[in-house]
C-alpha positions as CSV (number, residue, x, y, z in Angstrom):
1,M,17.8,5.4,-12.4
2,S,21.4,4.9,-10.4
3,D,21.6,5.8,-7.1
4,A,24.8,8.0,-8.4
5,T,23.6,10.3,-10.5
6,Y,22.0,14.0,-10.3
7,I,19.1,14.1,-12.5
8,P,16.9,17.9,-12.5
9,G,14.0,17.1,-11.1
10,V,14.1,13.6,-10.2
11,C,17.2,12.9,-8.2
12,N,19.4,14.6,-5.9
13,I,20.7,12.4,-3.1
14,G,22.7,9.3,-3.1
15,P,22.6,6.4,-0.7
16,A,23.9,8.1,2.2
17,E,21.9,11.1,2.1
18,V,18.9,8.5,1.8
19,R,19.2,6.6,4.4
20,R,19.4,9.8,6.1
21,R,15.9,10.7,5.1
22,R,14.3,7.1,6.0
23,Q,15.8,8.0,9.4
24,T,14.2,11.1,9.5
25,G,10.9,9.5,8.4
26,I,11.1,6.3,10.9
27,A,11.9,9.1,13.8
28,G,8.6,11.4,12.8
29,A,6.2,8.3,12.4
30,V,7.7,7.2,16.2
31,A,7.2,10.5,17.1
32,T,3.2,10.6,15.7
33,A,1.8,7.3,17.3
34,G,3.9,8.9,20.5
35,V,1.6,12.1,20.4
36,L,-1.4,10.2,19.0
37,G,-1.3,7.7,21.7
38,A,-0.5,10.3,24.6
39,A,-3.2,12.5,23.8
40,V,-5.6,9.3,23.5
41,A,-4.9,7.3,26.6
42,S,-5.1,10.7,28.4
43,G,-8.1,11.8,27.1
44,A,-6.9,14.9,25.8
45,P,-9.0,17.4,24.4
46,R,-9.5,16.3,20.6
47,P,-8.0,19.5,19.4
48,L,-5.2,18.7,20.6
49,R,-5.0,15.5,18.8
50,L,-4.1,17.8,15.6
51,L,-0.4,18.1,17.0
52,A,0.1,14.8,14.9
53,V,0.1,16.9,12.3
54,L,3.8,17.9,12.6
55,P,5.3,14.7,13.0
56,A,3.2,13.1,10.5
57,A,4.3,15.6,8.0
58,G,7.8,15.2,9.0
59,A,7.6,11.5,8.6
60,A,6.5,11.7,5.0
61,T,8.7,13.9,4.0
62,G,11.3,11.7,5.2
63,F,9.8,8.8,3.8
64,I,8.9,10.1,0.5
65,Q,12.2,12.2,0.0
66,A,14.4,8.2,0.4
67,A,11.7,6.4,-1.8
68,T,12.3,9.3,-4.4
69,H,16.2,9.7,-4.1
70,F,15.5,13.8,-4.2
71,C,16.0,16.1,-1.0
72,A,13.2,18.6,-0.7
73,G,15.7,20.9,1.5
74,F,18.5,20.4,-1.0
75,G,15.7,21.4,-4.3
76,M,15.5,24.4,-2.9
77,R,19.0,25.2,-2.1
78,G,19.9,24.4,-5.3
79,V,22.4,21.5,-4.6
80,F,22.8,17.7,-4.6
81,N,24.7,15.3,-2.8
82,F,26.1,12.1,-3.5
83,G,28.4,11.7,-1.2
84,D,29.3,11.7,2.4
85,T,26.2,13.3,4.4
86,G,26.8,17.1,4.8
87,S,28.6,18.2,1.7
88,T,26.6,19.2,-1.1
89,D,27.6,20.2,-5.0
90,T,26.1,23.7,-6.1
91,I,23.7,23.5,-9.3
92,E,25.0,26.4,-11.8
93,Q,22.1,25.8,-14.5
94,A,19.1,28.3,-13.8
95,E,16.4,25.7,-15.5
96,F,17.6,23.0,-13.3
97,R,17.7,24.8,-10.3
98,A,14.2,25.5,-11.7
99,E,13.0,21.8,-12.0
100,D,14.2,20.7,-8.8
101,Q,12.6,23.6,-6.8
102,R,9.5,22.6,-8.2
103,R,10.0,19.4,-7.3
104,A,10.9,20.3,-3.7
105,R,7.5,22.2,-3.3
106,E,5.8,19.0,-4.7
107,I,7.3,17.4,-2.3
108,L,6.2,19.7,0.8
109,V,2.7,19.8,-0.4
110,Q,2.5,16.0,-0.8
111,S,3.8,15.9,2.7
112,L,1.4,18.6,4.3
113,A,-1.2,16.5,2.8
114,I,-0.1,13.4,4.6
115,G,0.1,15.5,7.7
116,A,-3.2,16.9,7.5
117,A,-4.9,13.5,6.5
118,V,-3.3,12.1,9.9
119,G,-4.5,15.3,12.0
120,G,-8.3,14.6,10.3
121,A,-7.9,10.8,11.1
122,A,-6.6,11.5,14.6
123,L,-9.8,13.8,15.1
124,L,-11.8,11.0,14.6
125,L,-9.4,8.6,16.7
126,P,-12.8,8.2,19.9
127,R,-11.5,8.6,23.4
128,P,-10.7,5.7,26.0
129,V,-12.7,4.0,27.9
130,R,-12.4,4.7,31.7
131,A,-13.4,2.2,33.9
132,R,-15.1,3.3,37.1
């Protein structure tokens, strides 16, 4: 697959946008680690660890989009971008927009599933042992 070719339901972003999605994934992963680290280290109630679901899902979304060269938000809006970040081109064909929306929903479901798995795992982390 070329880094500069729109393919409905497969590829709707170029290198600059891919880089941006990867940065989002990294930021989400760091935020997830921060939330979990703070919750576990402070001895916060286990249900508070579920807050990690949000940044974990955000990290997953960023990494999945970077890996697939497909932006879910662009797919839902019917646009693509292979130039500088911030600009988009409109997809005119209804069948192409439908394929992109289907793929966008898949990415969002995958991301939420990963976030939920991280949240579930966070509940299983042991409480820190406190010195007396």
